[in-house]
C-alpha positions in Angstrom: 117.0 126.7 -100.3 120.1 125.9 -102.2 120.1 129.4 -104.0 119.9 131.0 -100.5 122.8 129.1 -99.2 124.9 129.6 -102.2 124.2 133.4 -101.8 125.3 133.2 -98.1 128.6 131.3 -99.1 129.3 133.9 -101.8 128.8 136.7 -99.3 131.2 135.1 -96.9 134.0 134.5 -99.5 133.6 138.2 -100.5 133.8 139.2 -97.0 137.1 137.2 -96.4 138.4 138.8 -99.8 137.6 142.3 -98.7 139.3 141.4 -95.2 142.5 140.3 -97.0 142.5 143.4 -99.1 142.0 145.6 -96.2 144.7 144.2 -94.3 147.0 144.2 -97.2 147.6 140.4 -97.1 147.4 139.9 -100.8 150.1 142.5 -101.4 152.4 141.2 -98.5 151.8 137.6 -99.1 155.1 137.0 -101.2 157.0 138.2 -98.2 155.0 136.3 -95.6 155.4 133.2 -97.8 159.2 133.7 -97.6 159.2 134.1 -93.9 157.3 130.8 -93.4 159.6 128.9 -95.5 162.5 130.3 -94.0 161.3 129.4 -90.3 161.0 125.8 -91.3 164.3 125.8 -93.3 166.1 127.1 -90.0 164.7 124.3 -87.8 165.8 121.6 -90.6 169.3 123.3 -90.7 170.0 123.0 -86.9 168.6 119.4 -86.4 170.6 118.0 -89.1 173.8 120.0 -88.6 174.4 120.9 -84.8 176.6 117.7 -83.9 178.9 118.7 -86.7 178.8 122.3 -85.5 179.8 121.3 -82.0 182.9 119.4 -83.2 183.7 122.4 -85.4 183.5 124.9 -82.5 185.6 122.7 -80.1 188.3 122.4 -82.5 188.3 126.1 -83.5 188.6 127.1 -79.8 191.2 124.8 -78.5 194.2 126.9 -79.2 197.8 125.7 -79.7 197.6 123.2 -76.9 195.5 120.9 -78.8 193.0 118.9 -76.9 192.0 116.9 -79.9 194.2 115.6 -82.7 191.3 115.9 -85.3 187.6 115.9 -85.8 187.2 112.1 -85.4 188.9 112.1 -82.0 186.9 115.0 -81.0 183.6 113.1 -82.0 184.7 110.1 -80.2 185.8 111.8 -77.0 182.6 114.0 -76.8 180.4 110.9 -77.1 182.5 108.9 -74.7 182.6 111.4 -71.9 179.3 113.2 -72.4 177.1 110.8 -74.3 175.6 111.5 -77.7 173.6 114.4 -76.4 177.0 116.0 -75.7 176.9 116.9 -79.5 173.7 118.8 -79.0 175.1 121.0 -76.3 173.8 124.6 -76.9 171.3 123.3 -79.2 168.3 125.1 -77.6 169.0 128.6 -78.6 169.8 127.9 -82.3 166.7 125.5 -82.4 164.4 128.0 -81.7 166.1 131.1 -82.8 167.4 129.7 -86.2 163.8 129.2 -87.3 163.2 132.9 -86.4 166.6 134.0 -87.9 166.2 132.1 -91.2 162.5 133.3 -91.3 163.7 137.0 -91.1 166.6 136.1 -93.4 164.7 134.5 -96.2 162.0 137.3 -95.9 164.3 140.0 -95.9 166.3 138.5 -98.7 163.1 138.4 -100.8 162.5 142.0 -99.9 166.1 143.2 -100.6 166.0 141.5 -104.1 163.1 143.7 -105.1 165.1 146.7 -103.7 168.1 145.7 -105.8 165.8 144.9 -108.8 164.2 148.3 -108.2 160.7 146.8 -108.4 161.3 145.5 -111.9 159.2 142.4 -112.8 161.9 140.2 -114.2 163.7 136.9 -113.1 166.1 137.4 -110.1 169.8 137.1 -111.3 172.8 135.7 -109.4 174.0 139.3 -109.1 170.8 140.5 -107.8 170.7 137.6 -105.1 174.3 138.2 -104.0 173.8 142.0 -103.6 170.6 141.4 -101.7 172.2 138.9 -99.3 174.9 141.5 -98.3 172.2 143.9 -97.1 170.0 141.2 -95.5 173.1 139.6 -93.8 173.9 143.0 -92.1 170.4 143.3 -90.8 170.5 139.5 -89.6 173.6 139.9 -87.6 171.9 142.0 -84.9 169.4 138.9 -84.3 172.1 136.3 -84.6 174.9 137.6 -82.3 173.3 136.8 -78.9 172.3 133.3 -80.2 175.9 132.7 -81.5 177.5 133.7 -78.3 175.3 131.7 -76.0 175.6 128.7 -78.1 179.6 128.9 -78.4 179.8 129.4 -74.6 177.9 126.1 -73.9 179.5 124.2 -76.6 182.9 124.5 -75.3 181.9 123.3 -71.7 183.4 119.8 -72.0 183.0 118.9 -68.2 179.6 119.2 -66.6 181.4 119.4 -63.1 183.4 122.5 -63.9 180.8 124.2 -66.3 180.2 127.7 -65.5 176.7 127.6 -67.0 173.8 125.3 -66.3 172.0 126.0 -69.6 171.0 128.7 -72.1 169.0 130.9 -69.6 171.6 130.7 -67.0 174.1 131.7 -69.4 172.4 134.9 -70.5 171.6 135.9 -66.9 175.3 135.5 -65.9 176.7 137.0 -69.2 174.5 140.0 -68.8 175.1 140.5 -65.2 178.9 140.2 -65.3 179.6 142.1 -68.6 176.2 143.9 -69.7 174.7 144.0 -73.2 177.4 145.3 -75.6 180.5 143.7 -73.9 178.7 140.5 -73.0 175.6 139.5 -75.0 176.8 141.2 -78.3 180.5 140.4 -77.9 181.8 139.6 -81.4 179.1 141.3 -83.3 181.6 142.7 -86.1 182.6 139.1 -86.7 179.1 137.9 -87.0 178.2 140.7 -89.2 181.1 139.9 -91.7 180.1 136.2 -91.6 176.5 136.8 -92.3 177.2 139.5 -95.0 179.2 136.6 -96.7 175.7 135.3 -97.6 176.4 136.8 -101.0 178.0 133.3 -101.7 175.0 131.6 -100.0 172.1 133.1 -101.8 174.2 133.8 -104.9 175.4 130.4 -105.4 171.9 128.8 -104.8 170.4 131.1 -107.5 173.3 130.0 -109.6 172.8 126.3 -109.1 169.0 126.8 -109.4 169.6 128.2 -112.9 172.1 125.6 -113.9 170.2 122.7 -112.8 166.9 124.0 -114.3 163.6 124.5 -112.4 160.1 123.1 -113.3 157.3 125.1 -115.0 156.6 126.7 -111.6 160.1 127.8 -111.1 160.8 125.2 -108.4 163.6 122.6 -108.1 162.7 118.9 -108.0 163.8 117.2 -104.7 166.9 115.6 -106.0 168.2 118.9 -107.5 167.3 120.9 -104.3 169.4 118.5 -102.3 172.4 118.9 -104.6 171.8 122.8 -104.9 171.4 123.3 -101.2 174.3 121.1 -100.3 176.7 122.7 -102.6 175.5 126.2 -101.6 176.5 125.5 -98.1 180.0 124.4 -99.0 180.4 127.6 -101.1 179.3 129.6 -98.1 181.9 128.2 -95.8 184.7 128.5 -98.4 183.9 132.3 -98.5 184.2 133.0 -94.9 185.8 130.3 -92.8 188.7 132.1 -91.3 186.4 134.9 -90.1 184.4 132.1 -88.4 187.4 130.9 -86.6 188.0 134.3 -85.2 184.4 134.8 -84.4 184.4 131.5 -82.4 187.7 132.4 -80.3 186.1 135.9 -79.5 182.7 134.3 -78.5 184.0 131.3 -76.6 186.7 133.2 -74.7 186.6 133.3 -70.9 183.9 135.8 -69.6 186.3 138.1 -67.7 187.3 141.7 -68.0 189.4 142.8 -69.8 188.9 140.1 -72.3 191.7 138.2 -74.0 190.4 139.4 -77.5 189.0 142.8 -77.6 187.8 142.4 -81.3 188.4 140.6 -84.5 191.8 142.2 -85.1 193.1 140.8 -81.8 191.9 137.3 -82.5 193.3 137.3 -86.1 196.9 138.5 -84.8 196.8 135.9 -81.9 195.7 132.9 -84.2 198.4 133.8 -86.8 201.1 134.3 -84.2 200.5 131.0 -82.2 199.3 128.7 -85.2 200.1 130.4 -88.5 197.8 130.1 -91.5 196.6 126.6 -90.5 195.0 128.0 -87.4 192.4 129.8 -89.6 191.2 126.4 -90.9 190.9 124.5 -87.6 187.6 122.4 -87.8 187.3 122.9 -91.5 186.7 119.2 -92.2 183.6 118.8 -89.8 182.4 122.2 -91.1 182.4 121.0 -94.7 181.0 117.6 -94.0 178.2 119.4 -92.0 177.7 122.0 -94.8 176.2 119.6 -97.4 173.5 117.6 -95.4 172.7 120.6 -93.2 172.2 123.1 -96.0 170.6 120.4 -98.3 168.0 119.8 -95.5 167.6 123.6 -95.2 166.7 124.3 -98.9 164.7 121.1 -99.3 162.5 122.2 -96.4 162.2 125.6 -97.7 161.4 124.4 -101.2 158.9 121.9 -99.6 157.0 124.6 -97.8 157.1 127.0 -100.7 155.5 124.5 -103.0 152.7 123.7 -100.5 151.9 127.4 -99.9 150.1 129.2 -102.9 152.0 131.8 -104.7 149.0 134.2 -104.5 146.1 134.5 -101.9 142.9 134.0 -103.9 
């Protein structure tokens, strides 16, 4: 009886193995694994960093007639006038979308690393990660632009009585109805693409810190080192592209009228420099950097935790 049961169990295992092989799951598993890890990293990033992002966007978009004297006053006024949940305005689109976006970003990054290495079975270098990130960032910008636009529009609504949009879905419907897809939903795509292609500093610096801090026998970073590497990675990213992000915020949060105040990134750069000088390109930099460390530490810790739980190979 026991022999018969063992034989049935063995047949079931062989059947599952043949199914995995026929679907190509074993070959695709490394990419699938990266997609899963990226999804959870995205949710961790948003939950830990959105309040800082709200302060950053409000400071970036206030123009020469400053509504807030600095990040602390912006934080206090937002909580006082709108309550703690005011810091989470516009969180719904990135909360659901960033998981998907990061899933694609980490997944595509892994694929692009293999493309850059031309299939060579060697350890990924800092240069490999940086080159692959430029390619994956361009791909990701197509997914990110609508989310960034809706988020920015909702974040700059400081008064619920005069708010133009009741929520994310209402915002999407009105923007699409009034401005269409390219001039409305995809407004600011070039600025988003340039920011996302700056992921060369994101994945490149993370690979650098991984190699500098040292990984365990399985190529993973221990928790403490993952926190440090992830946090420093976020700071490196923002140092590489912050002025572009300011212009992006201006383009995306401008009034939804036709013709627009800024037709593109060149108009935004010219207006910022003319009205505020070079310091205008660093409005909101303090909360951005303060957000960068904990948010990206959470992001990469979540990623490393998921990757440590998931097997490297399907057996």
